[in-house]
C-alpha positions as CSV (number, residue, x, y, z in Angstrom):
1,M,110.1,129.3,26.4
2,S,113.1,127.0,25.8
3,K,112.1,124.7,28.6
4,F,108.4,124.6,27.5
5,K,109.3,123.5,24.0
6,P,110.5,119.9,24.9
7,V,107.7,119.4,27.3
8,L,105.2,120.3,24.6
9,I,106.8,118.0,22.0
10,A,106.8,115.1,24.6
11,L,103.2,115.7,25.4
12,V,102.3,115.7,21.7
13,L,104.1,112.4,21.1
14,V,102.5,110.8,24.2
15,L,99.0,111.8,23.1
16,T,99.5,110.7,19.4
17,A,101.1,107.3,20.5
18,S,98.1,106.2,22.3
19,A,96.1,105.9,18.9
20,V,98.4,103.0,18.0
21,F,96.9,100.8,20.7
22,A,93.3,101.4,19.5
23,Q,93.9,99.3,16.2
24,E,92.3,95.9,15.9
25,A,94.4,92.8,15.9
26,A,95.5,91.6,12.3
27,T,94.2,88.4,11.3
28,T,96.7,85.5,10.4
29,T,95.2,84.5,7.3
30,P,92.6,86.1,5.0
31,A,90.6,82.9,4.7
32,G,91.1,81.6,8.1
33,N,93.4,78.6,7.7
34,G,94.5,78.7,4.1
35,V,98.0,79.2,2.7
36,R,99.3,82.8,2.3
37,W,100.6,82.8,-1.1
38,G,101.7,86.3,-1.0
39,V,104.1,85.6,1.8
40,L,105.5,82.4,0.0
41,A,105.9,84.3,-3.2
42,A,107.7,87.2,-1.4
43,A,110.1,84.9,0.2
44,F,110.8,83.1,-3.2
45,V,111.3,86.3,-5.0
46,L,113.7,87.8,-2.3
47,G,115.7,84.4,-2.1
48,I,116.2,84.3,-5.9
49,A,117.1,88.0,-6.1
50,A,119.5,87.9,-3.3
51,A,121.3,84.8,-4.6
52,A,121.4,86.1,-8.2
53,G,122.7,89.6,-6.9
54,A,125.4,88.0,-4.6
55,I,126.6,85.9,-7.7
56,G,126.8,88.8,-9.8
57,Q,128.5,90.9,-7.4
58,S,131.1,88.2,-6.8
59,R,131.8,87.8,-10.5
60,A,132.2,91.6,-10.8
61,I,134.7,91.8,-8.0
62,V,136.7,89.0,-9.3
63,A,136.9,90.5,-12.8
64,A,137.9,93.9,-11.2
65,C,140.6,92.2,-9.1
66,E,142.0,90.4,-12.1
67,G,141.9,93.5,-14.1
68,I,143.7,95.6,-11.5
69,A,146.4,92.7,-11.2
70,R,147.1,92.8,-14.8
71,N,147.1,96.4,-15.3
72,P,147.7,98.3,-11.9
73,G,147.9,101.6,-13.9
74,A,144.3,101.5,-14.5
75,A,143.2,100.7,-10.8
76,G,141.5,103.9,-10.5
77,A,139.1,103.6,-13.6
78,I,138.5,99.8,-12.9
79,R,137.6,100.6,-9.3
80,L,135.2,103.2,-10.3
81,A,133.5,101.1,-12.9
82,M,133.2,98.2,-10.3
83,I,131.5,100.4,-7.7
84,I,129.1,101.7,-10.3
85,G,128.4,98.1,-11.4
86,L,128.0,97.0,-7.9
87,A,125.5,99.7,-7.1
88,L,123.5,98.9,-10.2
89,I,123.4,95.2,-9.3
90,E,122.3,96.1,-5.7
91,S,119.6,98.3,-7.1
92,L,118.2,95.3,-8.9
93,V,117.9,93.4,-5.6
94,I,116.2,96.4,-4.1
95,Y,113.8,96.5,-6.9
96,A,113.1,92.8,-6.2
97,L,112.4,93.8,-2.6
98,L,109.7,96.3,-3.6
99,I,108.2,93.7,-5.9
100,A,108.1,91.4,-2.9
101,F,106.4,94.0,-0.8
102,F,103.7,94.4,-3.6
103,V,103.4,90.6,-3.9
104,Y,103.0,90.2,-0.1
105,Q,99.9,92.4,-0.2
106,L,98.1,89.9,-2.3
């Protein structure tokens, strides 16, 4: 039974993977030869979000390094606050990525 299970799993994967090749080819543009504004807007949103997120993270790191340099005894608390702040800044960029996915569908 232990040798039969991997063979059965491989067989199921091979049979279900063939359905992927039955899909029709996607069109390049909805109207034929027009501008795809969804793609352009998604790229613009991601570019602005990535740039703003990078600037925000760099300022947070600089402020944390200066704070640790001035008061080494508070390094643990400053480091924890910095990591939480960086995670929140990065989450805003991820939200922009989700919005770009939604705009891309237009």
